[in-house]
C-alpha positions in Angstrom: 149.6 179.1 61.3 153.0 180.5 60.5 154.3 182.8 63.2 157.4 185.0 63.2 158.4 186.3 66.7 160.9 189.0 67.5 162.6 190.1 70.7 165.2 192.9 70.8 164.6 194.2 74.3 167.8 192.9 75.9 171.4 192.5 74.8 170.4 189.4 72.9 168.3 189.8 69.8 166.1 186.7 69.4 163.9 185.7 66.4 162.0 182.5 65.8 159.6 181.1 63.2 157.2 178.1 63.1 156.8 176.1 59.9 153.4 174.6 58.8 154.6 171.2 60.2 155.1 172.8 63.6 158.9 172.9 63.6 160.4 176.0 65.2 163.6 177.6 63.9 165.4 180.3 66.0 168.4 182.5 65.7 170.0 185.1 68.0 172.5 188.0 68.0 174.4 188.9 71.1 175.8 192.4 70.3 173.2 194.7 71.9 174.5 197.8 70.1 173.8 196.4 66.6 170.3 195.0 66.9 169.0 197.3 64.2 171.5 196.0 61.7 171.3 192.4 62.8 167.5 191.8 62.9 166.7 191.6 59.2 169.6 189.2 58.4 168.5 187.0 61.3 165.0 186.9 59.9 166.3 186.1 56.4 168.4 183.3 57.9 165.6 181.5 59.7 163.2 181.9 56.7 165.8 180.2 54.6 166.3 177.4 57.1 162.6 176.9 57.3 162.2 177.0 53.5 159.7 179.9 53.8 159.3 183.4 52.5 157.9 186.6 54.1 154.8 186.1 52.1 154.1 182.8 53.9 153.7 184.6 57.3 150.3 184.7 59.0 151.2 186.6 62.1 154.1 188.6 63.5 154.7 189.0 67.2 157.1 191.3 68.9 158.1 192.3 72.4 157.4 196.0 73.2 159.4 196.5 76.4 160.4 197.6 78.9 164.0 197.0 78.1 166.8 198.5 76.0 165.6 201.8 74.6 167.2 201.4 71.2 166.6 197.7 71.1 162.9 198.0 71.7 162.6 200.7 69.0 164.5 198.5 66.5 162.2 195.6 67.1 159.0 197.7 66.8 160.2 199.5 63.7 161.0 196.2 62.0 157.7 194.7 63.0 155.8 197.7 61.7 157.7 197.7 58.4 157.0 194.0 57.8 153.4 194.0 58.9 152.6 197.1 56.8 154.2 195.6 53.8 152.7 192.1 54.2 149.3 193.3 55.4 149.3 190.8 58.3 148.4 191.3 62.0 150.9 192.1 64.7 150.7 190.8 68.2 152.5 192.8 70.9 153.8 191.3 74.1 155.6 192.8 77.1 159.2 191.8 77.7 158.5 190.6 81.3 155.5 188.6 80.1 157.7 187.0 77.4 160.2 185.9 80.1 157.3 184.5 82.2 156.3 182.3 79.2 159.5 180.3 79.8 158.4 179.2 83.3 156.5 176.1 84.1 152.9 176.7 83.0 151.3 176.5 86.4 150.9 178.7 89.5 152.5 182.1 89.9 155.5 183.7 88.2 157.5 186.6 89.4 159.8 188.3 86.8 162.7 190.5 87.9 164.7 192.1 85.1 167.9 194.2 85.5 167.0 197.8 84.5 170.5 199.1 85.1 171.2 202.1 87.4 170.6 199.8 90.4 166.9 199.4 89.5 164.7 196.5 88.4 161.7 196.0 86.1 159.3 193.9 88.1 156.0 192.2 87.2 153.9 189.3 88.4 151.8 186.7 86.5 149.8 183.6 87.1 148.7 180.7 84.9 145.0 180.1 84.4 144.9 177.0 82.2 146.9 177.7 79.1 146.6 181.5 79.5 149.1 183.8 81.3 147.3 186.4 83.3 149.0 189.6 84.6 148.7 190.1 88.4 151.1 193.1 88.7 151.8 195.2 85.7 155.5 196.1 85.1 157.0 198.7 87.4 160.4 200.1 88.2 161.8 199.4 91.7 165.1 200.1 93.5 166.7 197.2 95.3 165.2 198.1 98.7 161.8 198.5 97.1 162.1 195.2 95.4 163.0 193.3 98.5 160.2 195.0 100.4 157.8 194.1 97.6 158.9 190.4 97.6 158.7 190.2 101.4 155.1 191.4 101.3 153.8 189.5 98.3 155.6 186.1 98.0 154.5 184.7 101.3 150.9 184.6 99.9 152.2 182.3 97.1 155.2 180.4 98.4 155.3 178.2 95.2 156.0 181.3 93.0 158.6 180.8 90.3 161.2 183.6 90.1 162.8 184.4 86.8 164.7 187.3 85.2 168.1 188.8 84.5 167.9 190.7 87.8 168.0 187.6 89.9 171.7 187.1 89.9 172.1 190.6 91.3 169.9 190.1 94.4 169.6 186.3 94.7 171.4 186.0 98.0 169.3 188.8 99.5 166.1 187.2 98.2 166.8 184.0 100.1 166.8 186.1 103.3 163.4 187.6 102.5 161.3 184.9 100.9 160.0 181.4 101.7 162.4 178.5 101.0 159.6 177.0 98.8 160.0 179.8 96.3 161.5 178.4 93.1 164.4 180.7 92.0 165.5 179.9 88.4 169.2 179.4 87.9 169.2 178.6 84.1 170.5 181.7 82.3 168.5 181.0 79.1 165.2 181.0 81.0 166.0 184.3 82.6 165.9 186.2 79.4 163.1 186.7 76.8 163.1 184.1 74.0 161.2 184.5 70.8 160.6 180.7 70.6 158.6 180.8 73.8 156.2 183.3 72.3 155.5 181.0 69.4 154.8 178.1 71.7 152.4 180.3 73.6 150.6 181.5 70.5 150.0 177.9 69.5 148.3 177.4 72.9 146.2 180.5 72.3 145.1 179.3 68.9 143.4 176.4 70.8 142.0 178.6 73.5 140.7 181.7 71.5 140.8 183.6 68.3 144.2 185.2 67.8 142.6 188.3 66.5 141.8 189.2 70.1 145.5 189.6 70.7 146.4 191.4 67.4 146.5 195.1 66.8 147.1 197.3 63.8 150.8 198.2 63.0 150.1 201.9 63.7 149.0 201.0 67.2 152.3 199.3 68.1 154.2 201.4 70.6 157.0 200.8 73.0 156.4 200.3 76.7 158.7 202.7 78.5 158.6 202.7 82.2 161.8 204.8 82.8 160.6 207.9 80.9 163.5 210.0 82.1 165.9 207.8 80.1 164.0 208.6 76.9 164.0 212.3 77.8 167.7 212.4 78.3 168.3 210.6 75.0 166.1 213.1 73.2 167.8 216.1 74.7 171.4 214.9 74.2 
């Protein structure tokens, strides 16, 4: 299988591709205000590095949010354009789920992403074999709500792995509210979504099930917006 994965939900635009031999090539762009202009050149670059063309792709996977309003839209628009043109399936994945894929593939994973405006996107997952299962769907919490949520839920699973860009903002307070056994990630790369982790996960799913179970039609690809008032403000401005 040849997969192309795209993530544009944060300030770092990430793309990755897997070759028939299993090698993974990746590229990233760090200027969040230019994802729409950067994404196609990034894809062209890794295709060239992998000695592949668009026609070689079997599947395209893309993160659908929550995250940067314009970034998510750029990624989805690109995915729709490519999959329509190539007539290949598209696999959507939530941004927080994509972050969780970077954790150790065992036990529970708690993802906390910076949502700006002193709020956080929060979701919980657990590994069942090679499959990541959602325990708590993404929600938007203030800092007090987040700390209350962690105080209530983490003691039930003290070996939970914590990841996400929001950790650095509340890390000291988290230590006061959760078990010392909780694993708080301190590696910056693991706290953001990475397209290469999605490709590795899809490889696992090929062995576990038919990928058609995960794929949807391009027309069904829609952003996951949790903070709807941001979208409303942007439409009215």
